KOLMARLUM-42648 format. One record per residue: residue in three letters; x, y, z of N, C-alpha, C, CB in turn. Coordinates in Angstrom, 3 decimals, always signed. Glycine has a CB too. Layout:
{rest ala, n.east X, n.north Y, n.up Z, ca.east X, ca.north Y, ca.up Z, c.east X, c.north Y, c.up Z, cb.east X, cb.north Y, cb.up Z} .
...
END
This chain:
{rest unk, n.east +12.252, n.north +105.430, n.up +127.257, ca.east +13.467, ca.north +104.979, ca.up +127.497, c.east +13.873, c.north +103.732, c.up +127.316, cb.east +13.717, cb.north +105.212, cb.up +128.507} .
{rest unk, n.east +12.687, n.north +102.656, n.up +126.862, ca.east +12.926, ca.north +101.340, ca.up +126.411, c.east +13.955, c.north +101.432, c.up +125.120, cb.east +11.491, cb.north +100.633, cb.up +126.049} .
{rest unk, n.east +13.949, n.north +102.766, n.up +124.381, ca.east +14.652, ca.north +102.716, ca.up +123.208, c.east +16.154, c.north +102.845, c.up +122.940, cb.east +14.143, cb.north +103.535, cb.up +122.591} .
{rest unk, n.east +16.758, n.north +103.559, n.up +124.166, ca.east +17.903, ca.north +103.394, ca.up +124.416, c.east +18.920, c.north +102.259, c.up +124.353, cb.east +17.831, cb.north +103.724, cb.up +125.252} .
{rest unk, n.east +18.195, n.north +101.290, n.up +125.542, ca.east +19.096, ca.north +100.051, ca.up +125.509, c.east +19.216, c.north +99.172, c.up +123.909, cb.east +18.405, cb.north +98.986, cb.up +126.729} .
{rest unk, n.east +17.997, n.north +99.322, n.up +123.235, ca.east +18.085, ca.north +98.835, ca.up +121.975, c.east +18.967, c.north +99.647, c.up +121.128, cb.east +16.821, cb.north +98.724, cb.up +121.425} .
{rest unk, n.east +19.199, n.north +100.729, n.up +121.323, ca.east +19.991, ca.north +101.722, ca.up +120.424, c.east +21.525, c.north +101.399, c.up +120.941, cb.east +19.481, cb.north +103.501, cb.up +120.671} .
{rest unk, n.east +21.548, n.north +101.245, n.up +122.222, ca.east +23.075, ca.north +100.729, ca.up +122.846, c.east +23.322, c.north +99.171, c.up +122.077, cb.east +23.010, cb.north +100.505, cb.up +124.929} .
{rest unk, n.east +22.697, n.north +98.745, n.up +121.925, ca.east +22.577, ca.north +97.092, ca.up +121.526, c.east +23.126, c.north +97.097, c.up +119.902, cb.east +20.647, cb.north +96.390, cb.up +121.650} .
{rest unk, n.east +22.333, n.north +97.922, n.up +119.534, ca.east +22.261, ca.north +98.068, ca.up +117.779, c.east +23.910, c.north +98.536, c.up +117.313, cb.east +20.890, cb.north +99.605, cb.up +117.194} .
{rest unk, n.east +24.336, n.north +99.509, n.up +118.421, ca.east +25.565, ca.north +100.204, ca.up +118.191, c.east +26.657, c.north +99.551, c.up +118.250, cb.east +25.737, cb.north +101.140, cb.up +118.939} .
{rest unk, n.east +26.393, n.north +98.372, n.up +119.469, ca.east +27.499, ca.north +97.414, ca.up +119.782, c.east +27.755, c.north +96.247, c.up +118.727, cb.east +27.187, cb.north +96.774, cb.up +121.139} .
{rest unk, n.east +26.929, n.north +96.002, n.up +118.075, ca.east +26.684, ca.north +94.939, ca.up +116.829, c.east +27.200, c.north +95.590, c.up +115.731, cb.east +25.113, cb.north +94.515, cb.up +116.489} .
{rest unk, n.east +26.844, n.north +96.965, n.up +115.571, ca.east +27.747, ca.north +97.583, ca.up +114.322, c.east +28.942, c.north +97.753, c.up +114.467, cb.east +27.438, cb.north +98.787, cb.up +113.874} .
{rest unk, n.east +29.496, n.north +98.043, n.up +115.709, ca.east +31.166, ca.north +97.981, ca.up +116.223, c.east +31.451, c.north +96.623, c.up +115.600, cb.east +31.532, cb.north +97.990, cb.up +118.163} .
{rest unk, n.east +30.593, n.north +95.493, n.up +116.394, ca.east +31.585, ca.north +94.194, ca.up +115.793, c.east +31.562, c.north +93.584, c.up +114.686, cb.east +31.538, cb.north +93.138, cb.up +116.421} .
{rest unk, n.east +30.676, n.north +94.038, n.up +113.811, ca.east +30.702, ca.north +93.437, ca.up +112.693, c.east +32.001, c.north +94.897, c.up +111.762, cb.east +28.737, cb.north +93.137, cb.up +112.085} .
{rest unk, n.east +31.833, n.north +95.506, n.up +112.421, ca.east +32.819, ca.north +96.650, ca.up +111.810, c.east +34.429, c.north +96.229, c.up +112.210, cb.east +32.392, cb.north +98.330, cb.up +112.563} .
{rest unk, n.east +34.674, n.north +95.703, n.up +113.424, ca.east +35.720, ca.north +94.993, ca.up +113.609, c.east +36.374, c.north +93.783, c.up +113.264, cb.east +35.687, cb.north +94.963, cb.up +114.367} .
{rest unk, n.east +35.187, n.north +92.809, n.up +112.905, ca.east +35.504, ca.north +91.669, ca.up +112.035, c.east +35.801, c.north +91.860, c.up +111.187, cb.east +34.863, cb.north +90.912, cb.up +111.765} .
{rest unk, n.east +34.865, n.north +92.963, n.up +110.122, ca.east +35.315, ca.north +93.085, ca.up +108.650, c.east +36.738, c.north +93.741, c.up +108.574, cb.east +34.243, cb.north +94.000, cb.up +107.784} .
{rest unk, n.east +37.037, n.north +94.711, n.up +109.311, ca.east +38.532, ca.north +95.285, ca.up +109.233, c.east +39.463, c.north +94.440, c.up +109.800, cb.east +38.727, cb.north +96.603, cb.up +109.930} .
{rest unk, n.east +39.414, n.north +93.448, n.up +110.353, ca.east +40.497, ca.north +92.257, ca.up +110.464, c.east +40.392, c.north +91.293, c.up +109.644, cb.east +40.538, cb.north +91.592, cb.up +111.651} .
{rest unk, n.east +39.360, n.north +91.142, n.up +108.367, ca.east +39.112, ca.north +90.137, ca.up +107.429, c.east +39.487, c.north +90.865, c.up +106.430, cb.east +37.786, cb.north +89.522, cb.up +107.323} .
{rest unk, n.east +40.139, n.north +91.369, n.up +105.528, ca.east +40.345, ca.north +92.353, ca.up +104.493, c.east +40.116, c.north +91.320, c.up +103.196, cb.east +41.952, cb.north +93.176, cb.up +104.599} .
{rest unk, n.east +39.796, n.north +91.667, n.up +102.108, ca.east +39.340, ca.north +90.788, ca.up +101.092, c.east +40.932, c.north +89.932, c.up +100.514, cb.east +38.430, cb.north +91.846, cb.up +99.784} .
{rest unk, n.east +40.637, n.north +88.768, n.up +100.610, ca.east +41.721, ca.north +87.737, ca.up +100.300, c.east +42.183, c.north +87.973, c.up +99.156, cb.east +41.357, cb.north +86.385, cb.up +100.317} .
{rest unk, n.east +42.044, n.north +88.354, n.up +98.051, ca.east +42.524, ca.north +88.439, ca.up +96.854, c.east +42.367, c.north +89.504, c.up +96.041, cb.east +42.180, cb.north +87.573, cb.up +96.308} .
{rest unk, n.east +43.273, n.north +90.450, n.up +95.736, ca.east +42.951, ca.north +91.691, ca.up +95.134, c.east +42.855, c.north +91.588, c.up +93.756, cb.east +43.852, cb.north +92.676, cb.up +95.449} .
{rest unk, n.east +43.719, n.north +90.527, n.up +93.400, ca.east +43.693, ca.north +90.512, ca.up +91.605, c.east +42.046, c.north +90.168, c.up +90.952, cb.east +44.923, cb.north +88.978, cb.up +90.946} .
{rest unk, n.east +41.235, n.north +89.444, n.up +91.711, ca.east +39.953, ca.north +89.240, ca.up +91.141, c.east +39.089, c.north +90.322, c.up +91.507, cb.east +39.376, cb.north +87.979, cb.up +91.530} .
{rest unk, n.east +39.315, n.north +90.880, n.up +92.667, ca.east +38.399, ca.north +92.226, ca.up +92.967, c.east +38.828, c.north +93.234, c.up +92.131, cb.east +38.479, cb.north +92.818, cb.up +94.463} .
{rest unk, n.east +40.102, n.north +93.576, n.up +91.533, ca.east +40.119, ca.north +94.693, ca.up +90.755, c.east +40.256, c.north +94.338, c.up +89.208, cb.east +41.223, cb.north +95.567, cb.up +91.242} .
{rest unk, n.east +40.322, n.north +92.639, n.up +88.587, ca.east +39.698, ca.north +92.800, ca.up +87.495, c.east +38.807, c.north +93.421, c.up +86.776, cb.east +39.496, cb.north +92.250, cb.up +87.406} .
{rest unk, n.east +38.702, n.north +94.222, n.up +85.968, ca.east +37.087, ca.north +94.506, ca.up +85.398, c.east +36.412, c.north +93.469, c.up +84.484, cb.east +37.029, cb.north +95.864, cb.up +84.480} .
{rest unk, n.east +36.611, n.north +92.459, n.up +83.904, ca.east +36.168, ca.north +91.007, ca.up +83.519, c.east +35.156, c.north +90.389, c.up +84.780, cb.east +37.668, cb.north +89.964, cb.up +83.315} .
{rest unk, n.east +36.190, n.north +90.395, n.up +85.975, ca.east +35.493, ca.north +89.451, ca.up +87.092, c.east +34.269, c.north +90.597, c.up +87.396, cb.east +36.672, cb.north +88.967, cb.up +88.701} .
{rest unk, n.east +34.631, n.north +91.997, n.up +87.976, ca.east +33.634, ca.north +92.875, ca.up +88.628, c.east +32.236, c.north +92.927, c.up +87.633, cb.east +34.351, cb.north +94.453, cb.up +88.851} .
{rest unk, n.east +32.397, n.north +93.052, n.up +86.274, ca.east +31.346, ca.north +93.040, ca.up +85.514, c.east +30.602, c.north +91.801, c.up +85.021, cb.east +31.696, cb.north +93.675, cb.up +84.595} .
{rest unk, n.east +31.387, n.north +90.575, n.up +85.074, ca.east +30.548, ca.north +89.201, ca.up +84.653, c.east +30.541, c.north +88.407, c.up +85.657, cb.east +31.074, cb.north +88.357, cb.up +83.488} .
{rest unk, n.east +30.999, n.north +88.452, n.up +86.870, ca.east +31.103, ca.north +87.224, ca.up +87.989, c.east +30.636, c.north +87.832, c.up +89.271, cb.east +32.728, cb.north +86.580, cb.up +88.229} .
{rest unk, n.east +31.209, n.north +89.288, n.up +89.979, ca.east +30.901, ca.north +89.576, ca.up +90.859, c.east +29.574, c.north +89.694, c.up +91.526, cb.east +31.392, cb.north +90.236, cb.up +90.796} .
{rest unk, n.east +28.534, n.north +89.623, n.up +90.412, ca.east +27.184, ca.north +89.773, ca.up +90.833, c.east +26.575, c.north +88.702, c.up +91.538, cb.east +26.422, cb.north +90.032, cb.up +89.794} .
{rest unk, n.east +27.642, n.north +87.650, n.up +90.872, ca.east +26.739, ca.north +86.337, ca.up +91.436, c.east +27.749, c.north +85.887, c.up +92.734, cb.east +26.526, cb.north +84.820, cb.up +90.045} .
{rest unk, n.east +29.179, n.north +85.862, n.up +92.465, ca.east +30.107, ca.north +85.078, ca.up +93.142, c.east +30.479, c.north +86.401, c.up +94.384, cb.east +31.523, cb.north +84.441, cb.up +91.970} .
{rest unk, n.east +30.094, n.north +87.205, n.up +94.378, ca.east +30.481, ca.north +88.457, ca.up +95.258, c.east +31.809, c.north +89.118, c.up +94.785, cb.east +30.668, cb.north +88.022, cb.up +96.834} .
{rest unk, n.east +31.643, n.north +90.346, n.up +95.550, ca.east +32.665, ca.north +91.433, ca.up +95.059, c.east +34.432, c.north +90.708, c.up +95.493, cb.east +32.222, cb.north +93.206, cb.up +96.098} .
{rest unk, n.east +34.341, n.north +89.764, n.up +96.284, ca.east +35.699, ca.north +89.432, ca.up +96.586, c.east +36.071, c.north +88.000, c.up +96.597, cb.east +36.020, cb.north +89.960, cb.up +97.813} .
{rest unk, n.east +34.832, n.north +87.369, n.up +95.564, ca.east +34.882, ca.north +85.723, ca.up +95.417, c.east +34.737, c.north +84.939, c.up +96.683, cb.east +36.270, cb.north +85.236, cb.up +94.810} .
{rest unk, n.east +33.543, n.north +85.686, n.up +97.599, ca.east +33.406, ca.north +84.817, ca.up +98.650, c.east +31.918, c.north +83.828, c.up +98.388, cb.east +33.395, cb.north +85.790, cb.up +100.063} .
{rest unk, n.east +31.551, n.north +84.225, n.up +97.509, ca.east +30.183, ca.north +83.794, ca.up +97.162, c.east +28.999, c.north +84.467, c.up +97.384, cb.east +29.966, cb.north +82.771, cb.up +97.680} .
{rest unk, n.east +27.484, n.north +84.133, n.up +96.860, ca.east +26.586, ca.north +84.985, ca.up +97.791, c.east +25.486, c.north +83.882, c.up +98.170, cb.east +25.884, cb.north +86.463, cb.up +96.991} .
{rest unk, n.east +24.789, n.north +84.631, n.up +98.771, ca.east +23.364, ca.north +83.767, ca.up +99.572, c.east +22.430, c.north +83.406, c.up +98.162, cb.east +22.182, cb.north +85.077, cb.up +100.960} .
{rest unk, n.east +22.251, n.north +82.128, n.up +98.044, ca.east +21.325, ca.north +81.942, ca.up +97.013, c.east +21.783, c.north +82.533, c.up +95.608, cb.east +20.045, cb.north +82.550, cb.up +97.457} .
{rest unk, n.east +23.077, n.north +82.598, n.up +95.084, ca.east +23.704, ca.north +82.547, ca.up +93.762, c.east +24.923, c.north +82.024, c.up +93.615, cb.east +23.799, cb.north +83.686, cb.up +93.246} .
{rest unk, n.east +26.014, n.north +82.445, n.up +92.776, ca.east +27.140, ca.north +81.752, ca.up +92.788, c.east +27.906, c.north +81.088, c.up +93.955, cb.east +27.832, cb.north +82.478, cb.up +92.290} .
{rest unk, n.east +28.469, n.north +80.104, n.up +94.116, ca.east +29.078, ca.north +79.875, ca.up +95.160, c.east +30.325, c.north +80.410, c.up +95.389, cb.east +29.105, cb.north +78.778, cb.up +95.273} .
{rest unk, n.east +30.855, n.north +80.174, n.up +96.639, ca.east +32.501, ca.north +80.979, ca.up +96.780, c.east +33.163, c.north +80.289, c.up +95.528, cb.east +33.608, cb.north +80.554, cb.up +98.510} .
{rest unk, n.east +34.480, n.north +80.872, n.up +95.328, ca.east +35.423, ca.north +80.522, ca.up +94.343, c.east +36.580, c.north +80.330, c.up +95.206, cb.east +35.619, cb.north +81.565, cb.up +93.186} .
{rest unk, n.east +36.320, n.north +80.087, n.up +96.299, ca.east +37.694, ca.north +80.096, ca.up +97.384, c.east +37.062, c.north +78.640, c.up +98.304, cb.east +37.890, cb.north +82.024, cb.up +98.665} .
{rest unk, n.east +36.924, n.north +78.057, n.up +97.733, ca.east +36.439, ca.north +76.491, ca.up +98.364, c.east +37.308, c.north +75.209, c.up +97.668, cb.east +34.586, cb.north +76.171, cb.up +97.942} .
{rest unk, n.east +36.881, n.north +74.329, n.up +98.685, ca.east +37.751, ca.north +72.979, ca.up +98.251, c.east +37.223, c.north +72.529, c.up +96.827, cb.east +37.524, cb.north +71.599, cb.up +99.418} .
{rest unk, n.east +36.152, n.north +72.827, n.up +96.609, ca.east +35.705, ca.north +72.322, ca.up +94.937, c.east +36.178, c.north +73.189, c.up +94.350, cb.east +34.178, cb.north +72.179, cb.up +94.391} .
{rest unk, n.east +36.320, n.north +74.345, n.up +94.505, ca.east +37.158, ca.north +75.203, ca.up +93.279, c.east +38.647, c.north +74.842, c.up +93.151, cb.east +37.151, cb.north +76.888, cb.up +93.573} .
{rest unk, n.east +39.213, n.north +74.672, n.up +94.449, ca.east +40.553, ca.north +74.499, ca.up +94.527, c.east +40.771, c.north +72.913, c.up +93.758, cb.east +41.047, cb.north +74.647, cb.up +96.204} .
{rest unk, n.east +39.723, n.north +72.113, n.up +93.894, ca.east +39.945, ca.north +70.637, ca.up +93.035, c.east +39.660, c.north +70.773, c.up +91.956, cb.east +39.229, cb.north +69.442, cb.up +93.357} .
{rest unk, n.east +38.918, n.north +71.456, n.up +91.276, ca.east +38.603, ca.north +71.615, ca.up +89.746, c.east +39.942, c.north +71.514, c.up +89.205, cb.east +37.841, cb.north +73.054, cb.up +89.276} .
{rest unk, n.east +40.606, n.north +71.025, n.up +87.860, ca.east +41.572, ca.north +71.573, ca.up +86.919, c.east +41.231, c.north +72.768, c.up +86.482, cb.east +41.790, cb.north +70.805, cb.up +85.838} .
{rest unk, n.east +42.673, n.north +73.454, n.up +85.902, ca.east +42.242, ca.north +74.406, ca.up +84.945, c.east +41.286, c.north +74.252, c.up +83.440, cb.east +43.434, cb.north +74.876, cb.up +84.647} .
{rest unk, n.east +41.489, n.north +72.926, n.up +83.298, ca.east +40.371, ca.north +72.611, ca.up +81.949, c.east +38.900, c.north +72.461, c.up +82.403, cb.east +40.733, cb.north +71.062, cb.up +81.110} .
{rest unk, n.east +38.655, n.north +71.906, n.up +83.549, ca.east +37.375, ca.north +71.884, ca.up +84.263, c.east +36.798, c.north +73.372, c.up +84.385, cb.east +37.581, cb.north +71.217, cb.up +85.719} .
{rest unk, n.east +37.585, n.north +74.550, n.up +85.013, ca.east +37.287, ca.north +75.347, ca.up +85.381, c.east +37.010, c.north +76.411, c.up +84.098, cb.east +38.092, cb.north +75.507, cb.up +86.341} .
{rest unk, n.east +37.742, n.north +76.027, n.up +82.962, ca.east +37.683, ca.north +76.587, ca.up +81.765, c.east +36.492, c.north +76.382, c.up +80.818, cb.east +38.744, cb.north +76.217, cb.up +81.202} .
{rest unk, n.east +35.880, n.north +75.015, n.up +80.945, ca.east +34.851, ca.north +74.486, ca.up +80.283, c.east +33.583, c.north +75.197, c.up +80.868, cb.east +34.860, cb.north +72.961, cb.up +80.407} .
{rest unk, n.east +33.835, n.north +75.425, n.up +82.317, ca.east +32.526, ca.north +75.888, ca.up +83.238, c.east +31.942, c.north +77.499, c.up +82.854, cb.east +33.066, cb.north +75.886, cb.up +85.039} .
{rest unk, n.east +33.548, n.north +78.175, n.up +82.708, ca.east +33.041, ca.north +79.272, ca.up +82.168, c.east +32.825, c.north +79.668, c.up +80.870, cb.east +33.575, cb.north +79.996, cb.up +82.542} .
{rest unk, n.east +33.320, n.north +78.645, n.up +80.107, ca.east +32.645, ca.north +78.929, ca.up +78.578, c.east +31.522, c.north +78.515, c.up +78.148, cb.east +33.307, cb.north +78.483, cb.up +77.595} .
{rest unk, n.east +31.090, n.north +77.039, n.up +78.868, ca.east +29.789, ca.north +76.626, ca.up +78.706, c.east +28.825, c.north +76.536, c.up +79.264, cb.east +29.715, cb.north +75.926, cb.up +78.475} .
{rest unk, n.east +29.197, n.north +77.215, n.up +80.471, ca.east +28.208, ca.north +77.310, ca.up +81.772, c.east +27.727, c.north +75.929, c.up +82.398, cb.east +26.824, cb.north +78.116, cb.up +81.351} .
{rest unk, n.east +27.213, n.north +75.999, n.up +83.371, ca.east +27.219, ca.north +74.796, ca.up +84.365, c.east +25.988, c.north +75.296, c.up +85.412, cb.east +28.911, cb.north +74.558, cb.up +85.225} .
{rest unk, n.east +24.939, n.north +74.559, n.up +85.385, ca.east +23.529, ca.north +74.794, ca.up +86.242, c.east +23.419, c.north +76.048, c.up +86.005, cb.east +23.448, cb.north +74.500, cb.up +87.873} .
{rest unk, n.east +23.409, n.north +76.697, n.up +87.277, ca.east +22.384, ca.north +78.256, ca.up +86.780, c.east +23.559, c.north +79.368, c.up +86.382, cb.east +21.206, cb.north +79.119, cb.up +88.444} .
{rest unk, n.east +24.866, n.north +78.939, n.up +86.194, ca.east +26.053, ca.north +79.316, ca.up +85.653, c.east +25.726, c.north +79.800, c.up +84.173, cb.east +27.077, cb.north +78.140, cb.up +85.740} .
{rest unk, n.east +25.807, n.north +81.195, n.up +83.504, ca.east +25.573, ca.north +80.864, ca.up +82.066, c.east +26.648, c.north +80.858, c.up +81.468, cb.east +24.748, cb.north +81.662, cb.up +81.364} .
{rest unk, n.east +26.671, n.north +80.532, n.up +80.242, ca.east +27.927, ca.north +80.199, ca.up +79.331, c.east +28.392, c.north +81.765, c.up +78.813, cb.east +27.458, cb.north +79.031, cb.up +77.857} .
{rest unk, n.east +29.739, n.north +81.956, n.up +78.823, ca.east +30.256, ca.north +83.016, ca.up +78.566, c.east +31.199, c.north +82.943, c.up +77.176, cb.east +30.910, cb.north +83.381, cb.up +79.776} .
{rest unk, n.east +31.032, n.north +81.716, n.up +76.602, ca.east +31.437, ca.north +81.456, ca.up +75.120, c.east +30.790, c.north +82.749, c.up +74.406, cb.east +30.791, cb.north +79.883, cb.up +74.457} .
{rest unk, n.east +31.847, n.north +83.511, n.up +73.665, ca.east +31.077, ca.north +84.396, ca.up +72.450, c.east +31.184, c.north +85.994, c.up +73.137, cb.east +29.095, cb.north +83.802, cb.up +72.160} .
{rest unk, n.east +31.382, n.north +86.078, n.up +74.769, ca.east +30.842, ca.north +86.991, ca.up +75.532, c.east +32.422, c.north +87.585, c.up +76.179, cb.east +29.601, cb.north +86.283, cb.up +76.642} .
{rest unk, n.east +33.066, n.north +86.407, n.up +76.338, ca.east +34.232, ca.north +86.894, ca.up +76.797, c.east +35.356, c.north +86.643, c.up +75.832, cb.east +34.493, cb.north +86.351, cb.up +78.069} .
{rest unk, n.east +36.494, n.north +86.968, n.up +75.650, ca.east +37.657, ca.north +86.431, ca.up +74.984, c.east +38.205, c.north +85.428, c.up +75.731, cb.east +38.644, cb.north +87.387, cb.up +74.711} .
{rest unk, n.east +39.174, n.north +84.258, n.up +74.494, ca.east +39.777, ca.north +83.133, ca.up +75.149, c.east +40.845, c.north +83.596, c.up +76.139, cb.east +40.368, cb.north +82.185, cb.up +74.122} .
{rest unk, n.east +41.155, n.north +84.699, n.up +76.098, ca.east +42.247, ca.north +85.530, ca.up +77.010, c.east +41.666, c.north +85.466, c.up +78.165, cb.east +42.588, cb.north +87.080, cb.up +76.663} .
{rest unk, n.east +40.405, n.north +86.606, n.up +78.172, ca.east +39.709, ca.north +86.939, ca.up +79.317, c.east +39.403, c.north +85.375, c.up +80.355, cb.east +38.233, cb.north +87.756, cb.up +78.713} .
{rest unk, n.east +38.866, n.north +84.851, n.up +79.494, ca.east +38.375, ca.north +83.364, ca.up +80.247, c.east +39.560, c.north +82.562, c.up +81.050, cb.east +37.799, cb.north +82.204, cb.up +78.984} .
{rest unk, n.east +40.898, n.north +82.589, n.up +80.455, ca.east +42.252, ca.north +82.256, ca.up +80.808, c.east +42.678, c.north +82.919, c.up +81.826, cb.east +43.125, cb.north +82.424, cb.up +79.851} .
{rest unk, n.east +42.340, n.north +84.134, n.up +82.032, ca.east +42.898, ca.north +85.050, ca.up +83.406, c.east +41.936, c.north +84.718, c.up +84.255, cb.east +43.017, cb.north +86.796, cb.up +83.321} .
{rest unk, n.east +40.631, n.north +84.723, n.up +84.041, ca.east +39.761, ca.north +84.082, ca.up +85.254, c.east +40.038, c.north +82.933, c.up +85.642, cb.east +38.449, cb.north +83.947, cb.up +85.048} .
{rest unk, n.east +40.397, n.north +82.083, n.up +85.005, ca.east +40.787, ca.north +80.333, ca.up +85.621, c.east +41.602, c.north +80.591, c.up +86.463, cb.east +41.520, cb.north +79.098, cb.up +84.627} .
{rest unk, n.east +42.955, n.north +81.353, n.up +85.867, ca.east +44.385, ca.north +81.389, ca.up +86.543, c.east +44.065, c.north +82.099, c.up +87.906, cb.east +45.621, cb.north +82.287, cb.up +85.594} .
{rest unk, n.east +43.376, n.north +83.074, n.up +87.743, ca.east +42.733, ca.north +83.875, ca.up +89.082, c.east +42.174, c.north +83.035, c.up +90.067, cb.east +41.554, cb.north +84.851, cb.up +88.736} .
{rest unk, n.east +41.389, n.north +82.092, n.up +89.796, ca.east +40.150, ca.north +81.083, ca.up +90.808, c.east +41.587, c.north +80.513, c.up +90.985, cb.east +38.437, cb.north +79.844, cb.up +90.031} .
{rest unk, n.east +42.404, n.north +79.710, n.up +90.231, ca.east +43.313, ca.north +78.661, ca.up +90.806, c.east +44.173, c.north +79.478, c.up +91.796, cb.east +44.245, cb.north +77.859, cb.up +89.639} .
{rest unk, n.east +44.503, n.north +80.773, n.up +91.663, ca.east +45.568, ca.north +81.056, ca.up +92.608, c.east +44.982, c.north +81.784, c.up +93.781, cb.east +46.699, cb.north +81.873, cb.up +91.963} .
{rest unk, n.east +43.306, n.north +81.702, n.up +93.700, ca.east +42.746, ca.north +81.768, ca.up +95.104, c.east +43.034, c.north +80.997, c.up +96.018, cb.east +41.606, cb.north +81.691, cb.up +95.167} .
{rest unk, n.east +42.712, n.north +79.609, n.up +95.290, ca.east +42.777, ca.north +78.513, ca.up +96.316, c.east +44.213, c.north +77.918, c.up +96.759, cb.east +41.964, cb.north +77.371, cb.up +95.764} .
{rest unk, n.east +45.159, n.north +78.591, n.up +96.308, ca.east +46.560, ca.north +78.172, ca.up +96.376, c.east +47.179, c.north +78.743, c.up +97.646, cb.east +47.354, cb.north +78.638, cb.up +95.109} .
{rest unk, n.east +46.203, n.north +79.984, n.up +98.305, ca.east +46.871, ca.north +80.413, ca.up +99.264, c.east +46.505, c.north +79.599, c.up +100.924, cb.east +46.579, cb.north +81.949, cb.up +99.137} .
END
């Protein structure tokens, strides 16, 4: 009988998480549906650019908002810290698209 209250508590927790998630849909569909982002960025920055614990930071942050397009382009192209360089792996147009999408995320 002791397991039943625990079961109810877990069900309540799961419902609460579901409700919060449903009320907070992904903030930007563009990055989420960009195949370049999905393939090269999402594993570290998260599927919705929200960042990942112990991995890449959120791309929806004051730091990302304050970065110029040139700074973002340089970071994507040449890497920085734990972020690898994508020069030679992504085309100039793919990098530019990512830069514009990150800037757009932070204008909302």
